[in-house]
C-alpha positions as CSV (number, residue, x, y, z in Angstrom):
1,X,29.7,42.3,-4.6
2,X,31.6,40.6,-1.7
3,X,33.6,37.3,-1.8
4,X,31.4,34.4,-0.6
5,X,33.5,31.7,0.9
6,X,32.4,28.7,2.0
7,X,34.0,28.4,5.4
8,X,34.5,25.1,7.2
9,X,31.9,23.4,4.8
10,X,29.2,25.1,6.3
11,X,28.0,26.3,3.3
12,X,27.1,29.6,1.3
13,X,27.0,32.8,3.4
14,X,24.5,35.6,2.8
15,X,21.6,36.0,0.4
16,X,20.5,33.0,-1.7
17,X,18.5,35.5,-3.9
18,X,20.0,38.2,-5.9
19,X,17.6,41.2,-5.5
20,X,15.4,42.3,-7.8
21,X,16.8,44.4,-10.9
22,X,13.5,46.6,-11.3
23,X,12.5,47.1,-7.7
24,X,15.9,46.4,-5.5
25,X,14.0,44.2,-3.1
26,X,15.2,40.8,-2.3
27,X,13.2,38.4,-4.1
28,X,11.2,35.9,-1.9
29,X,11.5,32.5,-1.8
30,X,8.6,30.2,-2.4
31,X,8.3,28.1,1.2
32,X,6.6,24.5,1.2
33,X,3.6,24.4,3.5
34,X,4.5,22.5,6.5
35,X,3.4,19.2,7.7
36,X,0.6,20.2,9.6
37,X,-0.8,22.5,7.5
38,X,-0.7,20.5,4.6
39,X,-2.4,17.6,6.8
40,X,-5.1,19.9,7.9
41,X,-5.8,21.0,4.1
42,X,-6.1,17.1,3.5
43,X,-8.5,16.6,6.0
44,X,-10.3,20.1,4.7
45,X,-10.4,18.6,1.1
46,X,-11.5,15.5,2.0
47,X,-14.6,16.3,4.3
48,X,-15.4,18.6,1.4
49,X,-15.5,16.0,-1.0
50,X,-17.3,13.6,1.0
51,X,-20.0,16.7,1.9
52,X,-20.4,16.9,-2.0
53,X,-21.4,13.5,-2.3
54,X,-22.9,12.5,1.0
55,X,-24.0,15.5,3.5
56,X,-25.9,12.9,5.8
57,X,-22.5,11.0,6.9
58,X,-21.2,14.6,8.4
59,X,-24.3,15.6,10.2
60,X,-23.9,15.4,13.6
61,X,-20.1,14.4,13.1
62,X,-17.4,16.6,14.7
63,X,-14.2,16.1,12.9
64,X,-11.0,17.0,14.7
65,X,-7.1,16.4,14.6
66,X,-4.5,15.5,16.9
67,X,-1.0,14.8,16.5
68,X,-0.3,11.7,18.3
69,X,-3.3,9.3,20.0
70,X,-3.1,9.3,23.9
71,X,-2.8,6.1,25.7
72,X,-5.5,4.2,25.6
73,X,-5.8,0.5,27.5
74,X,-8.0,-1.1,24.6
75,X,-5.1,-0.6,22.0
76,X,-3.4,-3.7,20.9
77,X,0.4,-3.3,22.2
78,X,1.9,-3.6,18.6
79,X,-0.4,-1.3,16.6
80,X,-1.1,2.3,16.7
81,X,-4.3,3.9,15.6
82,X,-4.7,6.3,12.6
83,X,-8.2,7.3,13.6
84,X,-11.0,7.0,16.5
85,X,-14.8,7.3,15.8
86,X,-17.3,7.7,18.1
87,X,-20.9,7.3,17.5
88,X,-23.5,9.8,18.4
89,X,-25.8,9.6,21.5
90,X,-28.9,11.4,21.8
91,X,-27.0,14.1,24.0
92,X,-23.8,14.2,21.7
93,X,-22.4,14.6,18.3
94,X,-20.5,11.6,17.0
95,X,-17.0,12.3,16.6
96,X,-14.1,11.2,14.5
97,X,-10.4,12.1,15.7
98,X,-7.8,11.7,12.6
99,X,-4.3,11.5,14.2
100,X,-1.7,13.2,12.1
101,X,1.8,11.9,12.7
102,X,0.8,7.8,12.1
103,X,-0.9,8.7,9.3
104,X,2.5,10.7,7.7
105,X,4.4,8.2,8.7
106,X,2.6,5.0,6.6
107,X,2.3,7.8,3.5
108,X,5.4,7.6,1.3
109,X,4.3,11.2,-0.5
110,X,2.1,14.1,-0.3
111,X,-0.3,12.6,-2.8
112,X,0.0,9.2,-0.8
113,X,-0.9,11.1,2.4
114,X,-4.0,12.9,0.7
115,X,-5.6,9.2,-0.3
116,X,-4.7,8.0,3.3
117,X,-6.5,10.6,5.4
118,X,-9.2,10.4,2.8
119,X,-9.5,6.9,2.7
120,X,-9.2,6.9,6.5
121,X,-12.0,9.6,7.2
122,X,-14.2,7.6,5.1
123,X,-14.0,4.4,6.9
124,X,-14.4,6.2,10.4
125,X,-17.6,8.1,9.0
126,X,-18.9,5.0,8.1
127,X,-18.0,3.1,11.3
128,X,-19.5,6.2,13.5
129,X,-22.8,6.8,11.2
130,X,-23.7,3.3,10.1
131,X,-23.5,4.4,6.4
132,X,-22.1,2.1,3.9
133,X,-18.8,3.1,2.8
134,X,-19.9,2.9,-1.1
135,X,-22.5,5.7,0.0
136,X,-20.0,8.0,1.5
137,X,-17.4,7.4,-1.2
138,X,-19.5,6.2,-4.8
139,X,-16.7,6.7,-6.8
140,X,-14.7,4.1,-5.0
141,X,-11.4,5.9,-4.2
142,X,-10.7,3.1,-1.4
143,X,-9.4,0.4,-3.2
144,X,-8.1,1.2,-6.3
145,X,-4.5,0.0,-7.4
146,X,-3.9,2.9,-9.7
147,X,-2.1,5.1,-6.6
148,X,0.8,6.5,-7.6
149,X,2.5,6.1,-4.1
150,X,5.9,6.9,-5.6
151,X,6.0,10.3,-7.3
């Protein structure tokens, strides 16, 4: 094997994993999901959990994800919304839009992001549909104090 010098303190050169001794192919490194994919998975899991407990909350509601909220004049100048909910009209479905970057900035860990996304979606669905938060989330995940935000 050739020498692996650390020239100019730039880190190791070459492959990080040696080839598999049986196949001769490089061992693939496990990559962590990027933030957008993980956030989409959190939203999908939250909607699946809500549909199990209260499918009526998702009837006639479109849920979307945006990176950042657009500039709307109704905002307070020192606050950034985490999500937006629009009630259904006779001609259109209700809409819930979840903003990825503000939620990611408020969560310390990935587990904390899952909890925050779930709570945000439950609150927005409650506002858009008029169904109580207790009906949408009967297990009461929204206010528990045992959340592990530091793992």
